[in-house]
C-alpha positions in Angstrom: 0.0 0.0 0.0 1.4 3.4 -1.0 2.1 6.0 1.7 0.9 9.6 1.5 4.4 10.7 0.6 4.5 8.2 -2.3 1.1 9.2 -3.6 2.3 12.9 -3.7 5.7 11.7 -5.0 7.7 13.6 -2.4 10.2 12.6 0.3 9.3 12.4 3.9 11.4 15.5 4.7 9.4 17.6 2.3 8.6 21.1 3.4 5.1 22.6 3.5 5.7 24.5 0.3 6.9 21.4 -1.4 3.8 19.5 -0.3 1.6 22.2 -1.7 3.4 22.3 -5.0 3.4 18.5 -5.4 -0.4 18.4 -4.6 -1.1 21.0 -7.4 1.0 19.1 -9.8 -0.6 15.7 -9.1 -4.1 17.2 -9.0 -3.7 18.4 -12.5 -2.6 15.0 -13.6 -5.4 12.9 -11.9 -8.3 15.4 -12.0 -11.5 13.5 -13.3 -12.3 16.3 -15.7 -9.0 15.7 -17.6 -9.5 11.9 -17.7 -13.1 11.7 -19.2 -14.5 10.4 -15.9 -12.1 7.4 -15.7 -13.0 5.7 -12.4 -9.4 4.7 -11.7 -8.2 8.2 -12.0 -11.1 9.4 -9.9 -10.0 7.0 -7.1 -6.4 8.1 -7.4 -7.6 11.8 -7.1 -9.4 11.0 -3.9 -6.3 9.4 -2.4 -4.3 12.4 -3.5 -6.8 14.7 -1.6 -6.6 12.5 1.5 -2.8 12.6 1.5 -2.7 16.3 1.1 -5.2 16.9 3.9 -3.0 14.8 6.3 0.4 16.2 5.3 -0.7 19.9 5.0 -1.6 20.0 8.7 1.5 19.9 11.0 -0.5 18.1 13.8 -2.0 15.3 11.5 1.3 15.0 9.6 3.2 14.4 12.9 0.7 11.8 14.0 0.9 10.1 10.5 4.7 10.1 10.7 4.7 8.4 14.1 2.3 5.8 12.8 4.6 5.0 9.9 7.5 4.7 12.2 6.1 2.9 15.2 3.0 1.3 13.7 0.6 2.7 16.3 0.7 6.0 18.1 -1.6 8.1 20.2 -0.9 11.8 20.6 -1.3 13.3 24.1 -4.5 15.2 24.4 -4.4 18.8 23.4 -3.5 21.1 26.3 -6.5 22.8 27.8 -6.6 26.3 29.2 -5.0 26.6 32.7 -7.3 26.5 35.6 -8.3 29.9 37.0 -6.0 31.3 39.7 -7.0 30.7 43.3 -7.6 33.8 45.3 -7.3 34.0 49.0 -10.6 35.0 50.5 -10.5 36.6 53.9 -13.0 35.0 56.2 -16.0 37.2 56.8 -16.3 38.9 60.1 -19.1 37.7 62.2 -22.2 39.6 61.7 -22.7 42.2 64.5 -26.1 41.9 66.1 -27.3 44.9 68.0 -28.1 43.8 71.4 -31.7 44.3 72.2 -32.4 47.0 74.9 -35.1 47.0 77.5 -37.4 50.0 77.7 -35.7 51.1 80.9 -32.2 51.0 79.3 -33.5 52.9 76.3 -35.0 55.6 78.5 -31.8 55.8 80.5 -29.7 56.3 77.3 -32.1 59.0 76.1 -31.8 60.9 79.3 -28.0 60.8 79.1 -28.1 62.1 75.5 -30.4 64.9 76.5 -28.3 65.8 79.5 -25.1 65.9 77.3 -26.7 68.0 74.7 -28.0 70.4 77.4 -24.6 70.8 78.9 -23.0 71.4 75.5 -25.7 74.0 74.7 -25.1 75.8 78.0 -21.4 75.9 77.5 -21.8 77.3 74.0 -24.2 80.0 75.4 -21.7 80.9 78.1 -18.9 81.1 75.5 -20.9 83.4 73.3 -21.9 85.6 76.3 -18.3 85.7 77.5 -17.1 86.7 74.0 -19.7 89.4 73.6 -19.0 90.7 77.1 -15.2 90.9 76.3 -16.0 92.7 73.0 -18.2 95.2 74.8 -15.6 95.8 77.5 -12.9 96.3 74.9 -15.1 98.6 72.8 -15.9 100.7 75.9 -12.3 101.0 76.6 -11.5 102.0 73.0 -14.3 104.6 73.0 -12.9 106.0 76.3 -9.5 106.3 74.8 -10.9 108.0 71.6 -12.8 110.5 73.8 -9.5 111.3 75.5 -7.9 111.9 72.1 -10.8 114.1 71.1 -10.4 116.2 74.2 -6.7 116.7 73.4 -7.5 117.7 69.9 -10.0 120.3 71.2 -7.3 121.7 73.6 -4.8 121.9 70.8 -7.3 123.9 68.6 -7.9 126.3 71.5 -4.1 126.8 71.8 -3.9 127.7 68.1 -2.3 124.4 67.2 -4.5 123.8 64.1 -2.4 121.2 62.4 -1.8 119.1 65.5 -5.5 119.2 66.3 -6.5 118.1 62.8 -3.9 115.3 62.8 -5.1 113.9 66.1 -8.7 113.9 65.1 -8.0 112.6 61.6 -5.9 109.8 63.1 -9.0 108.4 64.7 -10.2 107.2 61.3 -13.9 106.4 60.8 -16.3 107.5 63.5 -19.0 105.4 65.3 -22.6 106.4 65.4 -22.1 107.6 69.0 -19.2 109.9 67.9 -21.3 112.1 65.6 -20.0 115.2 67.5 -16.4 114.2 66.6 -17.2 114.0 62.9 -19.0 117.4 63.0 -16.0 118.8 64.9 -13.6 117.6 62.2 -15.7 119.2 59.5 -15.8 122.5 61.5 -12.0 122.3 61.9 -11.4 121.9 58.2 -13.8 124.7 57.3 -12.2 127.0 59.9 -8.7 126.4 58.6 -9.9 127.2 55.1 -11.6 130.4 56.2 -8.4 131.5 58.0 -6.3 130.7 54.9 -8.6 132.7 52.6 -8.5 135.7 55.0 -4.7 135.6 55.0 -4.8 135.8 51.2 -7.1 138.9 51.4 -4.7 140.5 53.9 -1.7 139.5 51.7 -0.1 137.4 54.4 0.9 134.9 51.8 3.3 132.8 53.9 0.7 132.2 56.5 -1.9 131.4 53.9 0.4 128.8 52.3 1.0 127.2 55.7 -2.7 126.9 56.4 -3.5 125.6 52.9 -0.7 123.0 53.3 -2.5 121.7 56.4 -5.3 120.7 54.1 -3.2 118.9 51.5 -4.2 115.4 52.7 -7.9 116.2 52.6 -10.2 116.5 49.6 -11.0 120.1 50.5 -7.4 121.0 50.2 -7.2 119.9 46.5 -10.0 122.0 45.1 -9.4 124.3 42.2 -9.7 127.6 44.1 -7.3 126.5 46.9 -4.7 125.3 44.3 -5.0 128.6 42.5 -4.7 130.6 45.7 -1.6 128.6 46.6 -0.1 129.3 43.2 -0.8 133.0 43.5 0.6 133.2 47.0 3.8 131.5 45.9 4.0 133.9 42.9 3.7 136.9 45.2 6.4 135.5 47.4 8.5 135.0 44.2 8.5 131.2 44.7 8.0 130.9 41.0 9.1 127.3 40.7 6.6 126.2 43.3 3.8 128.1 41.6 4.7 126.5 38.2 4.5 123.0 39.9 1.1 123.7 41.2 -0.2 124.9 37.8 1.4 121.8 36.2 -0.6 119.6 38.7 -3.8 121.4 37.7 -3.0 120.9 34.0 -2.5 117.1 34.6 -5.9 117.1 36.4 -7.6 118.7 33.3 -7.3 122.4 34.1 -6.8 123.8 30.5 -8.0 127.3 30.3 -6.9 130.6 28.8 -6.1 132.0 32.2 -3.9 128.9 32.9 -1.6 129.7 29.9 -1.5 133.4 30.8 -0.4 132.6 34.3 2.2 130.1 33.2 3.6 132.6 30.7 3.6 135.3 33.4 5.6 133.0 35.8 8.3 132.3 33.2 8.5 136.0 32.3 8.6 137.4 35.8 10.4 134.6 37.5 13.1 133.5 35.0 13.0 136.2 32.3 12.4 133.3 29.9 10.5 135.2 27.2 10.7 132.3 24.7 8.8 130.0 27.1 6.5 132.8 28.1 5.7 133.6 24.4 4.8 130.0 23.8 2.2 130.1 26.6 0.8 133.5 25.6 0.4 132.3 22.0 -1.6 129.3 23.2 -3.8 131.5 25.3 -4.3 133.9 22.4 -5.4 131.0 20.2 -7.9 129.9 22.7 -9.2 133.4 23.1 -9.6 134.0 19.3 -11.3 130.6 19.0 -13.8 131.7 21.6 -14.4 134.9 19.7 -15.1 133.0 16.5 -17.4 130.6 18.2 -19.5 133.5 19.6 -19.3 136.1 16.9 -18.0 134.4 13.8 -14.9 135.0 11.7 -15.7 138.7 11.4 -15.1 139.1 15.2 -12.3 141.7 14.7 -14.8 144.3 13.5 -17.7 143.3 15.6 -16.5 143.1 19.2 -15.5 145.9 21.6 -13.8 146.0 25.0 -17.1 145.5 26.8 -17.6 142.2 25.1 -14.2 140.8 26.1 -13.1 139.6 29.6 -10.9 142.2 31.2 -7.9 139.8 31.6 -7.8 139.4 27.8 -6.4 142.9 27.6 -3.5 141.8 29.8 -3.1 138.7 27.7 -2.7 140.6 24.4 -0.4 143.2 26.0 1.8 140.4 27.4 1.8 138.7 24.0 2.8 141.8 22.2 5.6 142.5 24.7 6.8 138.9 24.5 7.1 139.3 20.7 9.1 142.5 21.2 11.4 140.9 23.8 12.1 138.0 21.5 12.8 140.2 18.5 9.6 139.5 16.6 8.8 143.2 16.0 6.5 142.7 13.0 4.3 140.3 15.0 4.4 142.6 17.9 3.2 145.5 15.8 0.5 143.4 14.2 -0.7 142.3 17.6 -1.0 146.0 18.8 -2.9 147.1 15.6 -6.0 145.2 16.7 -5.7 146.0 20.4 -5.4 149.7 19.6 -8.9 149.6 18.1 -10.3 147.6 21.0 -8.5 149.5 23.8 -7.7 152.9 22.2 -7.0 154.5 25.6 -4.4 152.0 26.6 -0.9 153.6 27.1 0.7 150.2 26.9 -0.4 149.6 23.3 1.5 152.7 22.1 4.5 152.1 24.3 5.1 148.6 22.9 4.4 149.8 19.4 6.8 152.7 19.8 9.6 150.4 21.1 9.1 148.1 18.1 9.4 151.0 15.7 12.4 152.3 17.5 14.1 148.9 17.3 13.3 148.9 13.6 14.9 152.3 13.2 11.6 154.0 12.4 12.0 156.9 14.7 9.1 159.0 13.1 6.6 156.2 13.8 8.1 155.6 17.3 7.8 159.3 18.1 4.2 159.3 17.0 3.4 156.3 19.3 5.3 157.9 22.3 3.5 161.2 21.9 0.1 159.4 22.2 1.4 157.4 25.2 2.5 160.7 26.8 -0.8 162.3 26.1 -2.7 159.3 27.7 -0.3 159.1 30.7 1.7 162.3 31.4 3.9 160.4 33.8 5.3 158.3 30.9 8.9 159.2 30.1 9.6 158.7 26.4 12.9 156.9 25.7 13.2 159.1 22.6 13.5 162.9 22.2 10.8 163.9 19.8 9.9 167.3 18.3 6.7 168.8 19.6 
């Protein structure tokens, strides 16, 4: 009887690919369709298929080889999946069973719980009361100390120590409802210091006015526009020009941007430092703001429509300062142009003709200068002409 290897015409050491190739080759040779249904070929084809099925599977081939070699062979059973791992289980704790209580024991436990809760509540109440009492004692002590401070502040005020009095009462901070009199006293003190400072300004005691105004620096009332302007004016009168400029700069940073601001700044640079270039810059800005105001109110034809009664009085000073600043910086033509209009608005102003005459004199136009100086002398007999002019 032929073995499966002999049927496939291969050796017993044939590889899987050789087995597959031999089967295809033999199948083409013995296939019934190619042999007109020859029963012998059909039987051989069946043996070929059986041989291929056995040898193409490694497991059945191994079993077949063992049978050829030893005649009979039983393969060990296929390994099964390993048994599940054994986990250690902790033995359960015995189930706790609540001991049954008698009604007497239950009542006793309830009474103990109530007593405990009552004691805890009493202790809490005592603690709250003790805390409130301590707070009340401390508050009373603090109020007594504040009253003592208030009395000292009043004594300082009576002795004329305004700053010390205000510092003491302000150091107390916010006032309690029971301290309304202290709050009112503080307002009175601030108001009184302000009144005294304003009175010193009226009396031209500028140093004392500045000292009083400075006491109010740390309070809102001390940074109002009027007080800042008064401080600047007081410093200007005391020739503390740099301090006055600093105050005006603070006002400018706070939004104070008016015609009078530029006039004052120019005046400070002119009077304090003889810096006519800086002064001219401020006067020009003031002039631009003034003319813009004229145009807004009277239109572009304002030069021929307005008169002195329609213009704020300090605008005369502005235009005179502007003309003089032009003269001092050598801008004689601009100075003359500036005085041409102001002569029409303020024809009785000596300063107009004095500045105009100086400009003509600087430009070597003595005839025009003499004409201006004559009018100035006529308006103000005290005026001493710098030029000898024929009568």
